[in-house]
PDB file of N, CA, C and O in Angstrom:
ATOM      1  N   MET A   1      86.330-234.160 -30.029  1.00  0.00           N
ATOM      2  CA  MET A   1      87.080-233.093 -29.399  1.00  0.00           C
ATOM      3  C   MET A   1      88.242-232.658 -30.293  1.00  0.00           C
ATOM      4  O   MET A   1      88.621-231.487 -30.318  1.00  0.00           O
ATOM      5  N   LYS A   2      88.797-233.624 -31.024  1.00  0.00           N
ATOM      6  CA  LYS A   2      89.903-233.305 -31.927  1.00  0.00           C
ATOM      7  C   LYS A   2      89.466-232.305 -32.994  1.00  0.00           C
ATOM      8  O   LYS A   2      90.222-231.400 -33.346  1.00  0.00           O
ATOM      9  N   GLU A   3      88.236-232.468 -33.511  1.00  0.00           N
ATOM     10  CA  GLU A   3      87.720-231.562 -34.534  1.00  0.00           C
ATOM     11  C   GLU A   3      87.583-230.143 -33.994  1.00  0.00           C
ATOM     12  O   GLU A   3      87.862-229.176 -34.703  1.00  0.00           O
ATOM     13  N   VAL A   4      87.156-230.020 -32.750  1.00  0.00           N
ATOM     14  CA  VAL A   4      86.976-228.709 -32.131  1.00  0.00           C
ATOM     15  C   VAL A   4      88.327-228.009 -31.983  1.00  0.00           C
ATOM     16  O   VAL A   4      88.451-226.820 -32.277  1.00  0.00           O
ATOM     17  N   ILE A   5      89.315-228.737 -31.536  1.00  0.00           N
ATOM     18  CA  ILE A   5      90.653-228.165 -31.364  1.00  0.00           C
ATOM     19  C   ILE A   5      91.245-227.760 -32.709  1.00  0.00           C
ATOM     20  O   ILE A   5      91.840-226.690 -32.830  1.00  0.00           O
ATOM     21  N   LEU A   6      91.082-228.614 -33.720  1.00  0.00           N
ATOM     22  CA  LEU A   6      91.588-228.277 -35.057  1.00  0.00           C
ATOM     23  C   LEU A   6      90.862-227.069 -35.644  1.00  0.00           C
ATOM     24  O   LEU A   6      91.492-226.228 -36.285  1.00  0.00           O
ATOM     25  N   ALA A   7      89.560-226.968 -35.438  1.00  0.00           N
ATOM     26  CA  ALA A   7      88.801-225.821 -35.930  1.00  0.00           C
ATOM     27  C   ALA A   7      89.249-224.540 -35.231  1.00  0.00           C
ATOM     28  O   ALA A   7      89.398-223.500 -35.873  1.00  0.00           O
ATOM     29  N   LEU A   8      89.463-224.612 -33.926  1.00  0.00           N
ATOM     30  CA  LEU A   8      89.933-223.453 -33.179  1.00  0.00           C
ATOM     31  C   LEU A   8      91.325-223.038 -33.639  1.00  0.00           C
ATOM     32  O   LEU A   8      91.593-221.851 -33.824  1.00  0.00           O
ATOM     33  N   LEU A   9      92.205-224.006 -33.822  1.00  0.00           N
ATOM     34  CA  LEU A   9      93.566-223.721 -34.280  1.00  0.00           C
ATOM     35  C   LEU A   9      93.555-223.096 -35.677  1.00  0.00           C
ATOM     36  O   LEU A   9      94.296-222.149 -35.938  1.00  0.00           O
ATOM     37  N   THR A  10      92.729-223.616 -36.560  1.00  0.00           N
ATOM     38  CA  THR A  10      92.609-223.057 -37.903  1.00  0.00           C
ATOM     39  C   THR A  10      92.101-221.620 -37.858  1.00  0.00           C
ATOM     40  O   THR A  10      92.603-220.751 -38.571  1.00  0.00           O
ATOM     41  N   GLY A  11      91.108-221.379 -37.018  1.00  0.00           N
ATOM     42  CA  GLY A  11      90.581-220.027 -36.864  1.00  0.00           C
ATOM     43  C   GLY A  11      91.618-219.063 -36.310  1.00  0.00           C
ATOM     44  O   GLY A  11      91.718-217.923 -36.765  1.00  0.00           O
ATOM     45  N   LEU A  12      92.389-219.517 -35.328  1.00  0.00           N
ATOM     46  CA  LEU A  12      93.433-218.667 -34.755  1.00  0.00           C
ATOM     47  C   LEU A  12      94.500-218.320 -35.789  1.00  0.00           C
ATOM     48  O   LEU A  12      94.921-217.168 -35.893  1.00  0.00           O
ATOM     49  N   ILE A  13      94.927-219.303 -36.535  1.00  0.00           N
ATOM     50  CA  ILE A  13      95.950-219.065 -37.566  1.00  0.00           C
ATOM     51  C   ILE A  13      95.422-218.112 -38.631  1.00  0.00           C
ATOM     52  O   ILE A  13      96.129-217.204 -39.069  1.00  0.00           O
ATOM     53  N   THR A  14      94.175-218.323 -39.042  1.00  0.00           N
ATOM     54  CA  THR A  14      93.567-217.440 -40.038  1.00  0.00           C
ATOM     55  C   THR A  14      93.473-216.013 -39.513  1.00  0.00           C
ATOM     56  O   THR A  14      93.783-215.063 -40.231  1.00  0.00           O
ATOM     57  N   GLY A  15      93.049-215.863 -38.271  1.00  0.00           N
ATOM     58  CA  GLY A  15      92.954-214.536 -37.667  1.00  0.00           C
ATOM     59  C   GLY A  15      94.302-213.842 -37.583  1.00  0.00           C
ATOM     60  O   GLY A  15      94.405-212.645 -37.849  1.00  0.00           O
ATOM     61  N   ILE A  16      95.326-214.581 -37.218  1.00  0.00           N
ATOM     62  CA  ILE A  16      96.676-214.022 -37.136  1.00  0.00           C
ATOM     63  C   ILE A  16      97.160-213.573 -38.516  1.00  0.00           C
ATOM     64  O   ILE A  16      97.722-212.487 -38.658  1.00  0.00           O
ATOM     65  N   LEU A  17      96.940-214.410 -39.529  1.00  0.00           N
ATOM     66  CA  LEU A  17      97.364-214.052 -40.885  1.00  0.00           C
ATOM     67  C   LEU A  17      96.645-212.810 -41.396  1.00  0.00           C
ATOM     68  O   LEU A  17      97.270-211.924 -41.980  1.00  0.00           O
ATOM     69  N   PHE A  18      95.341-212.743 -41.180  1.00  0.00           N
ATOM     70  CA  PHE A  18      94.597-211.572 -41.634  1.00  0.00           C
ATOM     71  C   PHE A  18      95.056-210.319 -40.900  1.00  0.00           C
ATOM     72  O   PHE A  18      95.157-209.255 -41.510  1.00  0.00           O
ATOM     73  N   ALA A  19      95.336-210.424 -39.606  1.00  0.00           N
ATOM     74  CA  ALA A  19      95.820-209.269 -38.850  1.00  0.00           C
ATOM     75  C   ALA A  19      97.218-208.868 -39.323  1.00  0.00           C
ATOM     76  O   ALA A  19      97.508-207.677 -39.443  1.00  0.00           O
ATOM     77  N   ALA A  20      98.082-209.837 -39.591  1.00  0.00           N
ATOM     78  CA  ALA A  20      99.452-209.552 -40.020  1.00  0.00           C
ATOM     79  C   ALA A  20      99.475-208.825 -41.365  1.00  0.00           C
ATOM     80  O   ALA A  20     100.308-207.944 -41.578  1.00  0.00           O
ATOM     81  N   PHE A  21      98.571-209.186 -42.267  1.00  0.00           N
ATOM     82  CA  PHE A  21      98.514-208.546 -43.578  1.00  0.00           C
ATOM     83  C   PHE A  21      97.553-207.354 -43.605  1.00  0.00           C
ATOM     84  O   PHE A  21      97.288-206.781 -44.661  1.00  0.00           O
ATOM     85  N   ARG A  22      97.037-206.991 -42.424  1.00  0.00           N
ATOM     86  CA  ARG A  22      96.125-205.842 -42.273  1.00  0.00           C
ATOM     87  C   ARG A  22      94.917-205.940 -43.205  1.00  0.00           C
ATOM     88  O   ARG A  22      94.521-204.964 -43.842  1.00  0.00           O
ATOM     89  N   LEU A  23      94.351-207.125 -43.266  1.00  0.00           N
ATOM     90  CA  LEU A  23      93.146-207.366 -44.060  1.00  0.00           C
ATOM     91  C   LEU A  23      91.929-207.320 -43.142  1.00  0.00           C
ATOM     92  O   LEU A  23      92.057-207.571 -41.943  1.00  0.00           O
ATOM     93  N   PRO A  24      90.752-207.006 -43.678  1.00  0.00           N
ATOM     94  CA  PRO A  24      89.552-207.042 -42.833  1.00  0.00           C
ATOM     95  C   PRO A  24      89.249-208.476 -42.407  1.00  0.00           C
ATOM     96  O   PRO A  24      89.469-209.422 -43.163  1.00  0.00           O
ATOM     97  N   ILE A  25      88.750-208.617 -41.208  1.00  0.00           N
ATOM     98  CA  ILE A  25      88.469-209.954 -40.664  1.00  0.00           C
ATOM     99  C   ILE A  25      87.401-210.644 -41.523  1.00  0.00           C
ATOM    100  O   ILE A  25      86.398-210.022 -41.871  1.00  0.00           O
ATOM    101  N   PRO A  26      87.605-211.908 -41.864  1.00  0.00           N
ATOM    102  CA  PRO A  26      86.655-212.615 -42.738  1.00  0.00           C
ATOM    103  C   PRO A  26      85.479-213.216 -41.968  1.00  0.00           C
ATOM    104  O   PRO A  26      85.155-214.394 -42.123  1.00  0.00           O
ATOM    105  N   ALA A  27      84.852-212.394 -41.143  1.00  0.00           N
ATOM    106  CA  ALA A  27      83.730-212.872 -40.338  1.00  0.00           C
ATOM    107  C   ALA A  27      82.794-211.706 -40.056  1.00  0.00           C
ATOM    108  O   ALA A  27      83.218-210.550 -40.078  1.00  0.00           O
ATOM    109  N   PRO A  28      81.528-211.999 -39.792  1.00  0.00           N
ATOM    110  CA  PRO A  28      80.608-210.924 -39.423  1.00  0.00           C
ATOM    111  C   PRO A  28      80.930-210.421 -38.015  1.00  0.00           C
ATOM    112  O   PRO A  28      81.743-211.027 -37.316  1.00  0.00           O
ATOM    113  N   PRO A  29      80.303-209.320 -37.591  1.00  0.00           N
ATOM    114  CA  PRO A  29      80.510-208.855 -36.219  1.00  0.00           C
ATOM    115  C   PRO A  29      80.277-209.993 -35.227  1.00  0.00           C
ATOM    116  O   PRO A  29      79.473-210.890 -35.481  1.00  0.00           O
ATOM    117  N   ALA A  30      80.967-209.953 -34.124  1.00  0.00           N
ATOM    118  CA  ALA A  30      81.028-211.087 -33.189  1.00  0.00           C
ATOM    119  C   ALA A  30      79.662-211.645 -32.807  1.00  0.00           C
ATOM    120  O   ALA A  30      79.414-212.834 -33.008  1.00  0.00           O
ATOM    121  N   PHE A  31      78.775-210.825 -32.265  1.00  0.00           N
ATOM    122  CA  PHE A  31      77.501-211.352 -31.788  1.00  0.00           C
ATOM    123  C   PHE A  31      76.650-211.861 -32.941  1.00  0.00           C
ATOM    124  O   PHE A  31      76.031-212.920 -32.835  1.00  0.00           O
ATOM    125  N   ALA A  32      76.614-211.125 -34.030  1.00  0.00           N
ATOM    126  CA  ALA A  32      75.825-211.557 -35.188  1.00  0.00           C
ATOM    127  C   ALA A  32      76.381-212.857 -35.761  1.00  0.00           C
ATOM    128  O   ALA A  32      75.615-213.730 -36.168  1.00  0.00           O
ATOM    129  N   GLY A  33      77.688-212.990 -35.796  1.00  0.00           N
ATOM    130  CA  GLY A  33      78.298-214.211 -36.316  1.00  0.00           C
ATOM    131  C   GLY A  33      77.994-215.429 -35.464  1.00  0.00           C
ATOM    132  O   GLY A  33      77.653-216.493 -35.980  1.00  0.00           O
ATOM    133  N   VAL A  34      78.121-215.266 -34.152  1.00  0.00           N
ATOM    134  CA  VAL A  34      77.830-216.373 -33.238  1.00  0.00           C
ATOM    135  C   VAL A  34      76.353-216.747 -33.320  1.00  0.00           C
ATOM    136  O   VAL A  34      76.007-217.928 -33.332  1.00  0.00           O
ATOM    137  N   THR A  35      75.489-215.742 -33.374  1.00  0.00           N
ATOM    138  CA  THR A  35      74.052-216.001 -33.480  1.00  0.00           C
ATOM    139  C   THR A  35      73.729-216.742 -34.780  1.00  0.00           C
ATOM    140  O   THR A  35      72.910-217.661 -34.786  1.00  0.00           O
ATOM    141  N   GLY A  36      74.368-216.345 -35.868  1.00  0.00           N
ATOM    142  CA  GLY A  36      74.151-217.029 -37.143  1.00  0.00           C
ATOM    143  C   GLY A  36      74.595-218.471 -37.112  1.00  0.00           C
ATOM    144  O   GLY A  36      73.905-219.348 -37.632  1.00  0.00           O
ATOM    145  N   ILE A  37      75.739-218.726 -36.506  1.00  0.00           N
ATOM    146  CA  ILE A  37      76.243-220.101 -36.399  1.00  0.00           C
ATOM    147  C   ILE A  37      75.303-220.947 -35.552  1.00  0.00           C
ATOM    148  O   ILE A  37      75.014-222.092 -35.900  1.00  0.00           O
ATOM    149  N   ILE A  38      74.825-220.390 -34.442  1.00  0.00           N
ATOM    150  CA  ILE A  38      73.877-221.120 -33.591  1.00  0.00           C
ATOM    151  C   ILE A  38      72.593-221.403 -34.365  1.00  0.00           C
ATOM    152  O   ILE A  38      72.031-222.493 -34.259  1.00  0.00           O
ATOM    153  N   GLY A  39      72.124-220.424 -35.145  1.00  0.00           N
ATOM    154  CA  GLY A  39      70.914-220.621 -35.944  1.00  0.00           C
ATOM    155  C   GLY A  39      71.074-221.723 -36.974  1.00  0.00           C
ATOM    156  O   GLY A  39      70.171-222.536 -37.169  1.00  0.00           O
ATOM    157  N   ILE A  40      72.221-221.749 -37.630  1.00  0.00           N
ATOM    158  CA  ILE A  40      72.487-222.805 -38.617  1.00  0.00           C
ATOM    159  C   ILE A  40      72.493-224.171 -37.937  1.00  0.00           C
ATOM    160  O   ILE A  40      71.906-225.125 -38.447  1.00  0.00           O
ATOM    161  N   TYR A  41      73.151-224.263 -36.797  1.00  0.00           N
ATOM    162  CA  TYR A  41      73.221-225.531 -36.070  1.00  0.00           C
ATOM    163  C   TYR A  41      71.831-225.976 -35.628  1.00  0.00           C
ATOM    164  O   TYR A  41      71.467-227.139 -35.801  1.00  0.00           O
ATOM    165  N   LEU A  42      71.052-225.053 -35.056  1.00  0.00           N
ATOM    166  CA  LEU A  42      69.708-225.413 -34.603  1.00  0.00           C
ATOM    167  C   LEU A  42      68.807-225.801 -35.769  1.00  0.00           C
ATOM    168  O   LEU A  42      68.009-226.731 -35.655  1.00  0.00           O
ATOM    169  N   GLY A  43      68.930-225.092 -36.892  1.00  0.00           N
ATOM    170  CA  GLY A  43      68.150-225.454 -38.068  1.00  0.00           C
ATOM    171  C   GLY A  43      68.467-226.852 -38.559  1.00  0.00           C
ATOM    172  O   GLY A  43      67.569-227.604 -38.938  1.00  0.00           O
ATOM    173  N   PHE A  44      69.741-227.199 -38.552  1.00  0.00           N
ATOM    174  CA  PHE A  44      70.167-228.539 -38.953  1.00  0.00           C
ATOM    175  C   PHE A  44      69.572-229.589 -38.016  1.00  0.00           C
ATOM    176  O   PHE A  44      69.069-230.617 -38.469  1.00  0.00           O
ATOM    177  N   LYS A  45      69.631-229.328 -36.713  1.00  0.00           N
ATOM    178  CA  LYS A  45      69.108-230.282 -35.730  1.00  0.00           C
ATOM    179  C   LYS A  45      67.590-230.408 -35.821  1.00  0.00           C
ATOM    180  O   LYS A  45      67.057-231.513 -35.717  1.00  0.00           O
ATOM    181  N   VAL A  46      66.886-229.287 -36.014  1.00  0.00           N
ATOM    182  CA  VAL A  46      65.428-229.330 -36.132  1.00  0.00           C
ATOM    183  C   VAL A  46      65.029-230.122 -37.370  1.00  0.00           C
ATOM    184  O   VAL A  46      64.105-230.933 -37.314  1.00  0.00           O
ATOM    185  N   PHE A  47      65.715-229.895 -38.486  1.00  0.00           N
ATOM    186  CA  PHE A  47      65.400-230.641 -39.701  1.00  0.00           C
ATOM    187  C   PHE A  47      65.637-232.136 -39.486  1.00  0.00           C
ATOM    188  O   PHE A  47      64.817-232.958 -39.894  1.00  0.00           O
ATOM    189  N   ALA A  48      66.753-232.492 -38.849  1.00  0.00           N
ATOM    190  CA  ALA A  48      67.038-233.907 -38.585  1.00  0.00           C
ATOM    191  C   ALA A  48      65.984-234.518 -37.658  1.00  0.00           C
ATOM    192  O   ALA A  48      65.701-235.714 -37.735  1.00  0.00           O
ATOM    193  N   TRP A  49      65.419-233.707 -36.803  1.00  0.00           N
ATOM    194  CA  TRP A  49      64.424-234.195 -35.851  1.00  0.00           C
ATOM    195  C   TRP A  49      63.060-234.375 -36.504  1.00  0.00           C
ATOM    196  O   TRP A  49      62.363-235.351 -36.225  1.00  0.00           O
ATOM    197  N   ILE A  50      62.667-233.427 -37.386  1.00  0.00           N
ATOM    198  CA  ILE A  50      61.316-233.492 -37.955  1.00  0.00           C
ATOM    199  C   ILE A  50      61.247-234.207 -39.300  1.00  0.00           C
ATOM    200  O   ILE A  50      60.166-234.632 -39.708  1.00  0.00           O
ATOM    201  N   SER A  51      62.363-234.350 -39.994  1.00  0.00           N
ATOM    202  CA  SER A  51      62.295-234.966 -41.322  1.00  0.00           C
ATOM    203  C   SER A  51      61.776-236.407 -41.294  1.00  0.00           C
ATOM    204  O   SER A  51      61.032-236.778 -42.202  1.00  0.00           O
ATOM    205  N   PRO A  52      62.120-237.237 -40.312  1.00  0.00           N
ATOM    206  CA  PRO A  52      61.531-238.585 -40.318  1.00  0.00           C
ATOM    207  C   PRO A  52      60.005-238.564 -40.187  1.00  0.00           C
ATOM    208  O   PRO A  52      59.330-239.437 -40.732  1.00  0.00           O
ATOM    209  N   ILE A  53      59.461-237.594 -39.482  1.00  0.00           N
ATOM    210  CA  ILE A  53      58.012-237.496 -39.330  1.00  0.00           C
ATOM    211  C   ILE A  53      57.366-237.249 -40.694  1.00  0.00           C
ATOM    212  O   ILE A  53      56.401-237.923 -41.054  1.00  0.00           O
ATOM    213  N   PHE A  54      57.889-236.292 -41.447  1.00  0.00           N
ATOM    214  CA  PHE A  54      57.329-235.970 -42.749  1.00  0.00           C
ATOM    215  C   PHE A  54      57.605-237.056 -43.778  1.00  0.00           C
ATOM    216  O   PHE A  54      56.771-237.308 -44.647  1.00  0.00           O
ATOM    217  N   LEU A  55      58.750-237.693 -43.693  1.00  0.00           N
ATOM    218  CA  LEU A  55      59.048-238.754 -44.647  1.00  0.00           C
ATOM    219  C   LEU A  55      58.153-239.967 -44.448  1.00  0.00           C
ATOM    220  O   LEU A  55      57.838-240.663 -45.413  1.00  0.00           O
ATOM    221  N   ASN A  56      57.737-240.233 -43.215  1.00  0.00           N
ATOM    222  CA  ASN A  56      56.828-241.350 -42.947  1.00  0.00           C
ATOM    223  C   ASN A  56      55.428-241.091 -43.497  1.00  0.00           C
ATOM    224  O   ASN A  56      54.699-242.035 -43.803  1.00  0.00           O
ATOM    225  N   TRP A  57      55.047-239.822 -43.624  1.00  0.00           N
ATOM    226  CA  TRP A  57      53.717-239.508 -44.178  1.00  0.00           C
ATOM    227  C   TRP A  57      53.609-239.895 -45.635  1.00  0.00           C
ATOM    228  O   TRP A  57      52.518-240.208 -46.110  1.00  0.00           O
ATOM    229  N   PHE A  58      54.709-239.879 -46.349  1.00  0.00           N
ATOM    230  CA  PHE A  58      54.687-240.124 -47.792  1.00  0.00           C
ATOM    231  C   PHE A  58      54.940-241.587 -48.153  1.00  0.00           C
ATOM    232  O   PHE A  58      55.044-241.916 -49.334  1.00  0.00           O
ATOM    233  N   LYS A  59      55.039-242.446 -47.182  1.00  0.00           N
ATOM    234  CA  LYS A  59      55.264-243.872 -47.460  1.00  0.00           C
ATOM    235  C   LYS A  59      53.958-244.578 -47.683  1.00  0.00           C
ATOM    236  O   LYS A  59      53.942-245.784 -47.930  1.00  0.00           O
TER     237      LYS A  59
END
């Protein structure tokens, strides 16, 4: 939970700084960005789930 709070705090500070300096936001559009993050997470989990199956075939 500590990591989640620190990540949120870092994101908030970054967003405030970019807005204060009138810079473009360093992220994709909201829905596309969230979808991409979910895809990366699911891909990581799927690989962790199926990799032992494939690694056992080569033993």
